[in-house]
Each structure stands twice: as C-alpha cells, then as structure tokens.
C-alpha positions, 0 to 999 in steps of 0.5 A: 202286465202290459208286456204280459199281456203282450204275450200271451195276448196276440190279437191284442199286440197293436194296442198293447205296444202302444200302450207300454211303449208309450207310458213307459215314457210318460214313467221314465219322465216323472222318474226323472223329474226328481232329481231335476230342480225347478223349474225345470221340473215341471216341464219334465211334468208337463211333458210327461202328462202329454204322452200319458193324455196322447196315447189313449188319444191318439187317433192311431190308438182310438181306432185299435180301441175299436176293435180291442175296446176296454171292457164297459162293464168290468171298468166300473168295477174296478174304480168304484173300488178306487173310487171307495177308497179315496172316500174313506181317507177323506171319511177318516180324515173328517172323524180325525179331525174330530179326534181327542175333540170335547162335542159340543152343540157348536162343534156339530153345528161346524163339523156335521156339514163336512160329513154331509157333504163327504155323504152327499158325493159318495151318494151320488157316485155309486148310485149313477156312476158305480152301478152303471155302464160306459156306453160303448165307443172309444171315446165314451170309455178314455172320458169315463175313465180320465174324468176319475183322476179330477174326480178323485183328486178333488175329493181328496183334496177335500177330504184334507179341506174339511180336516183343516176346517175342523182343526181350526180355531172356532174364535178364528176367521177362516182363512181365504185359501181355506175356504178356497180348496173346499169350493173349487175341490166340492165344484171339481168334484160335481163337475166331473161326476156330471162329465162321468154321468154323460159316458154312463148308460141310463138303468130303469127308472133313469133318464141321464144327458144333458139336464143331470150334466147342467144340474151338478155345473149349476151347484158347482157355480154356487158353490164358487160363488161363495168361494167369491163372496165368503170372505165376509161370511161365516164359516159355518153359513159357508159349510151349511150352504155347500152342505145344503147345495150337495144334499139336493142333488141327491133330493133331485136323483131321487125324485127325478128316479120317482118320476120317470120310474115304471110302476108295472116293472118289478124289482126281477124285470129290473134285474133281467133287463140291467142283464141283457143289456 
C-alpha cells in the first residue's frame, strides 16, 4: 500500500519512502525471528520493535509529518473498528466460558463482574475516544496511534484472564498468575486510555485534561493494589472491587459531562460546532 501511494502521491514520497523502507526492514526481522532459536530470537524482536517505533518518531519523520500529517478525523474511525473487534473477542471469551454451565446465583455473582469490567472499558473508550478528534500535531497523532497497542493488547489479555476465572473451579482458590493477569491488564487499559484521551480534542460539554488522566491512573493504582494484597482475598471480592472501580470511572465521566454541559445548547448546535471544528 505504501508503494502504491508512493506511485500516485508524489508530494508524500519523502515520508512514504521512510515508512516503506523502515517498516519493511522491521517486518523482515520479525519474519527471520520465526526461524531463530531463543534467546537470539528475542534480540531480533527488540531490534524490530526499535525500528517500528523509531521510523515514525524520528526527527526527520516528524518534520515530514508536519507537512503531511495523518488525518485527525479518519484515524478514530479506523481504530474504533479495530477496537470494537478486540472488545468483541473479550466478550466472546466471557460468554464462551459460561457455555454449558449451570447458571446459578453463585455463578452469576462470580462472573457478572467480568461483564461489568469489559462493558465499562468499552463505554470509556467509545464515549471518550472513538467520537473525538485527534489533536493537531505530529506528536499527539503518533502518541494517540501507538498507545492503542498496549490498550488493545490489555483488553485482549483481560478477555483471556476472565475466561480463565470463569472456567476455574469455584472450590479452588484463585491462582496468583490469574489474579495478576486481570489486575495488570485492567490497570494498563486504564492508563493507556488516559494517555489516548490526553491527545484528543474536547467536545461540547467536556473538560479533558490532566484531571481525567489522574483519575485513570488512580483507578489503575487501586486495581494493582488488589494484585498485591489479593492473595488473602476471595475471587468474588477481587472481581467485584475491580468492577466497582471501572464502573466508578464511567459514573464520574457522566457526572463531569453533566456538570460542564451547556443547558442553552441544543443537539443541533453541538453537531454544527463539532462539524466546524
């Protein structure tokens, strides 16, 4: 696709050439690593990841990005489609874990928080990121774009962790690795979400800034603290606490939106202002 764009968009050739050469070199290292034994394989992984990140963040690339920046409107649409697929996989993990099970009160108490956690993260992303434009500036766009990698990876890992918990024998204690998987994945998702929000524009009735990021980080710290002290807690308590923290983030977002909403502005006014922006 980069080669095709290079042929048809002459003004973008300088930037496209850097992308095509750099990403092709990284892809070659990833491919070669499949045939290299460990630990030499890990060295190739580090080198490939370094190239993948250096290409868009290098000074020369950022200078060219200012002349031909990514679209701040097109990116949210594309990434929202990918993100909803990742969330769909997480929901599928949860539902498949319940397949064939006898659904009783205890089963619901244990597993319902999993749906709350996934639903809350879904709400936070699609209410704060998917409908917002990326702030202008090469750094903002690249940070917005690349922070989606840990966010989506954490959502995928969260789905795996919740599947493990759902299919776990309720009579057995929650293994430490499962507890840490859930806590780290949820905390990383909140922190990555906070970083992504810092690079998006405010919409009507919103006040984005360091406060929102601090709330995400505070929630992540609370969840990680559960990972530290959770060995002495029951599985139900841990999942309920995480679900309450995630749901609390949604409630606080809705409260702040109501707090800063302009009662004099109609829905059509919001659409007109958003379009002009």
